[in-house]
Steps between C-alpha positions, in 0.01 A plus 500: 500500500278762343214405272409765246141559406469510121142620540628848583559539126151372414160656562139385468223752463141459374558210263841622388848363565804727486870422527830683469678173412585513129567126466170411667316743272667343196393153615140605569474677165660209310268249664196699377311418820440861611423798280770769508347837585808723490800645681490771762811698593575483873808723515870435483472371145286204611159392379215292634366236257122473535298192401127424513453229764124472541526124573783528759748299294807710587610287796492183289693674222758630743546148637531364144764765427698420813468126426653567157198391300580486132384765257592521133832678446347685206215624721745607773713696254197663340361594841834646608516719189135603541543592867823692436310716253225556756761595763653756264157645424405516869823676589463742210812383320510543126586202286796544271423466133660208315785707354627631835457162666709323235774763522537433873528124449711494184807681620461858597734602781676179600685664789195637677162370603231382259136413529342180378159504335323491839677815619729316741845658524808283490875561490652415160837414653357173629319382189648313207407563142 
């Protein structure tokens, strides 16, 4: 049996905590326990989420996340949207304006691929309308 080390995706440096794990970053942001400092691109379309951790609370928050501690669904959703915007900005992706975004969701080319409002591509053949 092999035990993976989740810490390889996390870093601690001079009062800061960084992670590549999107779900963990959402949880930390939604819990409002650490201040979000930004996203840093690390290559391959990935980013590093950086939080201020002057009081070394990251380990406790990671344990709370893995123990499935409850956080408001509204806060989780808001944090997910906020962090997706920060990812797009860090990777230099332009946000679609409202008109183009709606056109992609409201029909467009039903036989090809479409993008949802977060820029994720999906195959229209497998979605129902």
